[in-house]
N, C-alpha and C positions, 0 to 999 in steps of 0.2 A: 415333464417327467415321462420317462420311458415306461410303456405298459409292461407290467410284470405278469406273465401268464402262468407262473408256477402255482402248483397245488400243494399246499402245506398241510401237515398233520399237526393239529393244535390240541387234540384231546384223544385219550384212549380209555377204553373200559373193557372189562372182561369178567366172565364167570366161567370157571373151568374146574376140572378135577384136581387142580393144584391150588385153587384159592378162589375166594368170592369176589376178587377184584384184580385189576391189572398188575399192581405192584406185587401182590402175593403170588400171582401166577408166574411172573418173571423171576422172583426170588426162588420159587420152586424149581424152575428150569435151571437156574444157575447152580442150585444145590443138588441137582440130579434126583429130585424127589419123584417117586412114582405115584400116580393117582389111580392105578389099576387095583381093584379089589375083587374078592370073591362075591358073587351074587348071593345075597342073603335070602331072597324070596323063595318060597316053596316051589314055585313053578320052575325055577332053574334046575331043580333035580331031574326034570324030564328032558332037559336039553343036552346036546353034546358040548355046549359052550357054558362054562361056569364062571367066567370073569367078565368084568366091564369096568368102565371108568365113569363113575357118577360124580355129581357135584359135591363139594365139601359142605355146602349149606343148602337147605331146602329154600328155594326162592320164595315160596309162599309165605314163609316165616318172616320175610323182610318186607312184606307188603301188607297194607290194611286188609283185613279179612274180606270186606265187601269187594275190594278191588281184585284180590287174588282169585276169588271164586268164579269170576266171569272171564278169566284168562286161562288159556291153555298153558301148560308148563313152559313150552317154548316161548310163548308170548311174555310170560313172567320174566324169564331170563333176559329176553331182548329188552324189555322196558328197564330192567335194573342195569344192564350193561350200558344202554344208551344214556341213562341218567348219570352214570359214573363218568362216561366220556364227556358229556355236556358240562358237568361241573368241572372236570379236569381242564376243559378248554376255557373256563371262565364265563360260561353262558353268554356267548357273543350276542350283541345286539344286531339283529338282522331283520330286514323286512320279511314277513311271513311268506310272501310270494317269491322271495329270492332264497328260500330255505327249503331244502329237499331231504328226503329220507330214502335210502336204498338198503334193504335188508334181505339177504338171500337165505334160502333154506333148501335142504334136500328132500325132506319128507313132509313139510308142513305140520299141521296139528294132528299127527298120526295117533298120538296117545288119546286125544279127545275123540277122534274118529272111532278107534277100536273100543274105547271105554264106553262111549255113548251107544255104540252098537250092542255091547253086552247088556246095557241097561234096557234097551229096547226089546231085545230078545227075552230078557228075564222078566221085565215088569210092564212092558207096553209103552205106548206113545205118551201117556200122561206123566210118566216119570222122566222123560227126556228133559235135559236142561234147555231153557229158553236161549241160552248162550251157545248151544251146540254148534250152530253154523259159524258164528264169529270165531269160535275156538278152533275149528278144523280148517279154516281157510288158510292156504299158504301165505296169502298177503296179510294175514292178521298181525304178525309182529311189526311189519312196516306201518300198517294203519294205526295200531295202538301207539307206536312211538311218535308218529306224526301228530296225533292228537295230544299226546302227553307234552310234547315240546312246542307245539304250535307251528309246525311246518306245513305250509300251503303250496310249496313249489313242486309237489308230486310225492307220492309214496309208492316206490317201485319195488318189485320182488323178482329178482332173477332166481329161477329154479333150475339149477344145472348141476345136480348131484353134489359131489364133494368139492366142486369148484365154485359153488354158489357164493360163498363169502368173499372170495377173491374177485369174482366177477362183479360183485356189488361195489367194491372199491374202484374197479376200472370204470364202471358206469358213473360213479360219483365224480371221478376225475373228468370224465367226458362232459358231465353237466356243468362243471365249473369252467373248463376250457372253452366250451361253446358259448359261454356267456348266459346260460339259462339259470344259473344259481351262483350265489356267493359262498354259501355254506351248505355242506351235505353231511348228515350223519349216515355213515355207511358201515355195513358189517354183515355178519352171518350168525345164524342160530340153529341149534338142533337139540331136540329132546325126543328121543325115540327108543329109549331102553324099555323094551316090552318083549314078552315071550314070542310074539308073532314076528316082529322085525328081526330079533336075534336068530330065530329059527330060519327065517327066510335067507338071511345072509349066510348062515351056516350051510344051508342046502346048496348054495353055489360055491361052497368050499373057500369062501373069502376069509373066514374067521379062524383064529387059532383055537384049537381044542385042548391046549396045555392046561393043566389044572394043579400043578405041584406048588409053584410059588407065583402068585399073580403078578408080582412086581417085575418078574423076569420074562413075561410073555411077549410084550411088544418089543421087538428087536430089529429095527430097520438095518438093512445092509449086512446083518450078521449071517453067517453060514447056516445057523440053526433056526432062522426065522420060519414061522409056520402059519402066518396069517395075521390079520390085524385084530385089534381090540376095539369094540364099539364104545363110544363115549358120548357125553352130552356137554353142551356149553354154549357160550356166545363170545364173540369178539366184536367190538365197535370202535370206529374212529371218527373223529370230527375232521373233515377235510375243509379247507378254507382257501379262498382266493388270496394270493400273497398280498395284494394291495389292501384287502380288508384286514388281514391279520396284522400287517405293519401299522395300519392306521390306529389300531387299538392297542398296540404294544404287546401283542400276544406272545406267550412262551411257545416255542416251536420245537417239535421232536425231530422233524426232518421233512424232506420233500418227496411226494409221490411223483417221481420224475418220468416214469414211463409205464405203459401197460399194453398188454395184447391179449385178446380173446380169440381163440381159434377152435376149430373142430376137425377131428381126424377123419370123419366120414368113412370109417372102416368097420369097426366091430362095436357092439353095444356095451361090452364090458372090458375087452382086452386093452392093455396099455399100448401106446404107439410112440416109439422114440422119435420118429420123423415128425409127427404132429407136435410133440412136445418141444422138440428143437426149434420148429418153426415159430412157436409162441415166444420162446426165449429170444430168438433173433429179432423178431418184430418189437418186443418190449425194449430191447437194447437200442434199436433204431429210433423208437419213439422217444427214448430218453436222451438221445444224442450221445450215446456212450459206445465204447468198444469192449470186447470181452476182457481185456486186461484191466479195465476200470473196476470190475466186480471183484471185491475182496471176500464177500460172504455170500453163501447160498443157503437159504432155508429150503430144504428138499421136501417135496410132498411125502415121499417115502413112508408108506403105510405099514411096512413089514410083510408084504407079500413078495414072493420071489420074482414073479413076472413084472410086477409094478416097479419094484426097486431097480431091477436090471435095466428096464426100458428107460427110466429116468436117469440112471447113472450114465447110460450110453449117450443120452441127449445132452446132459451137462458136459460130458467129456467133449462131445462134438462142438458145442457152442462156446463154452466158457474155458474149457481145458482143465488142467489138474492143479492150478495154482490157488484157487479159492478155498477158503475154509468152509466146509459143508457141515451143516447140522440138521438133525431130524428129531424134532421135539415130540413127535407122536410116540417116541419111545417112552415118554413120561405121561403124556396126557391121554394116550389112546387116540382113536380117530373120531373127531367130533363132526364128521360128515360136513354139513353145510357151514358150520362154524370154523372148521379147521383152517380155511384159507386166510381168514382175517387174523386168527390167533397166530398163525405162522408168519404173517406179514408183521404183526406186532413184535414177534421175536427178532425178525430181521432188522426192524427199525431200532429196537432197543439195543441190539448188538452194535449198531453203528454209533448210537448215542453214548453207550458206556464203554465201547472198545472191548467188549467181552462176548465171545460166542459160546453158548451152552454146549456141553459135551453130549453126544448121543449115548443114552443109557443102554446098557445090555449089549454093547458092541464088543463082545469078547474076541471074536475072530472075524475080521473083515472078509467078506466074500471076495476071492481073488479076481473075480470078473468085474469088480467095482474099482475102477482106476481113478479114484478121487481121494482128496485129502479130507476124510471124514474126521471131525473132531471127536475124540473119545477120551475117557479117563477123567480129565479135568477140563474146565472151561479154558478157552484160549484167549489171551489178551493181545491187543494190537490196535492199530489205527487204520481204519478203512474208510474210504470215501463213498462207496456204493455197495448195495446189497441187492440180490435177486431173490424173490420168493415165488416158488412154484405151487400150483394147485391144479390137480387133474381129477376128472370125474367120469363115472360111467356114462356112456353115451358119446365118448370122445371129446369131452369138454376140456380144453387146454387153456390155462390162464397163467401168465407170468407178469409179475410186478417188479418194478425197479425203484428202490428208494435211495436217496442220497442224503448226506449229512447237511 
């Protein structure tokens, strides 16, 4: 039998502002639903930003109380998303030492860090939670998921800002290709909706300060975009060696055919079309494909002018104008470390269903964006390959290629 080195996606899980699982998130994307809402907390009145995209369900309510109290909110979301993906994959039987976890995050347990610091300042050391350190560790989500599912092949945590979730998928692919794992649960998570983090992003002029209708604030590629919307969530995938999946008769969503992780080595926050284009070219080469093979592009597109334009230039340079481009952050907001995996899920599902979600709030395409951005209604068709981009502060550039 010929060795099959393909890396297949056999399970998907998600918790997002559009739904508490992957199917409801995907349905929300196809329906053009917005998860952006006004911030109801009193502290929001003191901020220049009044909108965010929170989860539809409190993750703590879905866990036993004793379990929830020792987990940071991000860890709760990661565990729930990973459990969904694992069930969706049929809980494959795999040797623990051949089973790994890779979960990225941009900020780690920042809610616990800030919350426990408040407790310490207000009430002293005796009131600190004994779980404070495990809750604030950036590797906490990967560690808890590895313990929950029994993975002993390593629990890794890429921390690469908004590219973290996508980089986790690329690392998971590498672990399987190199022969170090047969199954990997990979993804990204973020839970950082807090006055400090929102204020910090606002100070760097990254967030939109629109406050008329929250559902219209996130508008990638639109001439009236004014910054991104912070969000929380998680996306998880079960990656599996093709031989293992075939042996157990697994249902397959598609193939993670190629990936590339690059760094622009230029500016700490500015977008770089050249570096992004390089990642796309390398991902295509890794997949053994040419630009004409790509029918769908899920753009990172956060709804900032500089970021959208740099990515549009990069896509035009590498892929051209023939692909159907979508930007689902127009509905979910920007889930930071989780966004790359959720975007990859959208690209994968678009291939599976032959349907590309429309980009919400795209009333007037920026004339400098020379791409076929899907708007109005979802687009149907048959495509064999999709590209998903994810870029982060620090010059992190990740591109993933999926095939049917």
